[in-house]
N, C-alpha and C positions, 0 to 999 in steps of 0.2 A: 544308536541311531545314525543314519548316513548324513553326510554333509551335502550341501548343494542339491537338495531334492528340487527337481523342476517338474511341476505339475503340467499335464498335457491339456491344452485348451480345446474349446468346442470344435473348431474346424478340423484340427488334426484327428480328433476322435471321430468326427463325422466321416472323414475320408477313410479312416481305418474300417469303419462300419460298412462303408460302400464296398471296399475291397473284400471284406469278409462275406458280403452278400454274393459277390462274384465267385469267390474261391471256396466258400463253404455252403451257403444256403442254396445257391443255384445248382451245384452238382447233387446235393442231397435231394433237392426238388425233382431233378431229372430222374434220379434212381427211384424215388417214391412214385413218380408218375408212371414209370414203366412197370414197377412192381404192382401198381393198382390196375394194370392192363387198361389204362386210360379212364378208369372209373373215379379218379380223384376229382376231376372237374371236366366239364364239357369244353374242350379246347376249340371245337368248331364254333361254339357260340362266341367265344372270345374273338376268334377270327372275324366272324360276321359283324360283331359290334365294332371292331377296329375298322373294317371296310366301310361301314355306315358312317362312322365318325370322320374318316378321311374324306368321304364324299360330301361332308357338311350336313349330314342328317342329324337334326337335333334330338331325335328319338333313339339314338344309338345305344344309350344305356337303359332304355326302358325294360329290356329283357336281360336278366342276369343269368349267367351260366349256372347249371346245377352243379353242386359240389357235394362231396362225401365228407361228412364230419369225421368219420373214422380215419380216412386217409389224411385229412388235414391234421388230426391229432397225431398220427404216426409221423408226419412231416415235422411238426413242431417239436415233438419229443426227440426225434432224430437229430435235429439241429441243436437242441439243448445238449444232448449227449456228446455229439461231435465237438461242440464248443468247449464243454467241460474237459474233454479229453485233451484238446489243444492247450487249454489253460494249465492243466496238470503237467503235461509233457514239456511245454515251452515256458514254464515259470510265469504264468499269467498272461500269455500272449496267444493270439490267433494269427493266422497268416497276415492279415491286414496290419495288426499291431506290430508283428515281427518286422514287416517291411518298413514300417515307420519308426522302428526302434522305440516303441513304447510298450508298457506292460501294466497289468493290474496288480496291485499289492495291497496288503493289509494297511489300513489308513494310520494305524498307531505305530506299528513296528517296521513298516516298509519291507516286510518279508513276504514270501510267496503266500498267496491266498489258499485257504483250505477248500476242500470240496464243498463243505457246507456254505462257505461264503460264495463260491462259484454258483451253486444252485440258487441260493438266496438272491444273488445279484441278477441272475437271469430271470427269475420269477418277478423280481422287483421292477423289471422293465414295464410290467403291466401297469402299475400305478404311475410310472413316468409317462406312459402313453396316455392313460385315461385322464390325466390332469391337463389334457389338451397340449401335451408336449412340454409343459412347464418343467417337468422333472428332468428333461434334457436341457432345456434352455438355462436352467440354474448353473450349468457348467460355465457358461459365458460370463456369469456375474459373480461367482464365488472366487475368493482368493485361492482356495485349494482346488478349484475346478472340479468339484464333486457334484454329481447329479443326485437326484432322489434315490435312484437305484444304488449308488455308491454309499449314500448315507444309511440306507436300510441294511446293506450288507457289510458295512464297515470297511469299504475298500476305497482306493484312490487309483488314478491312472497317472503314471509318471513316465518320463523318459528313462530308458534303461541306463545301467551304469556306464556302458560304453559312450553313450551320448552325453551323460553327465560329465564324464572325464574330458570330453572334447570341448565342453562349454567353458 
């Protein structure tokens, strides 16, 4: 077992997720949108709703854009696959985590996560979200900074060795 394990807190993880949205989910979304030939969702309706909201119209969200469940599913699976590939190739890190020098590890051994843990962790975001976000808020209050998805997958998020050596 490693010495000086430093768990990553809520706000660092939140910022890493924000960066991953920019560097992973957004590019995947753009590719899927163009592959769907614009059939994933009605972008013009989003624009119309935004214009109505900007003008102060209280009925801006009365009409929601049509979306394709199939293309949404393709997007979600694509993001999952890309994320697992990054976790596998970058020892538990995505671009956001790499930038912040943090990584996901097995909670007991502090070694790289398995593909099973990676997929379980990704799917375990669902109960973390469905619990009104409490699964994520747990990170702020637990000593080991693990969220519900970490507990389900047997993972933890820690600062990588380089950062631990600097501490």
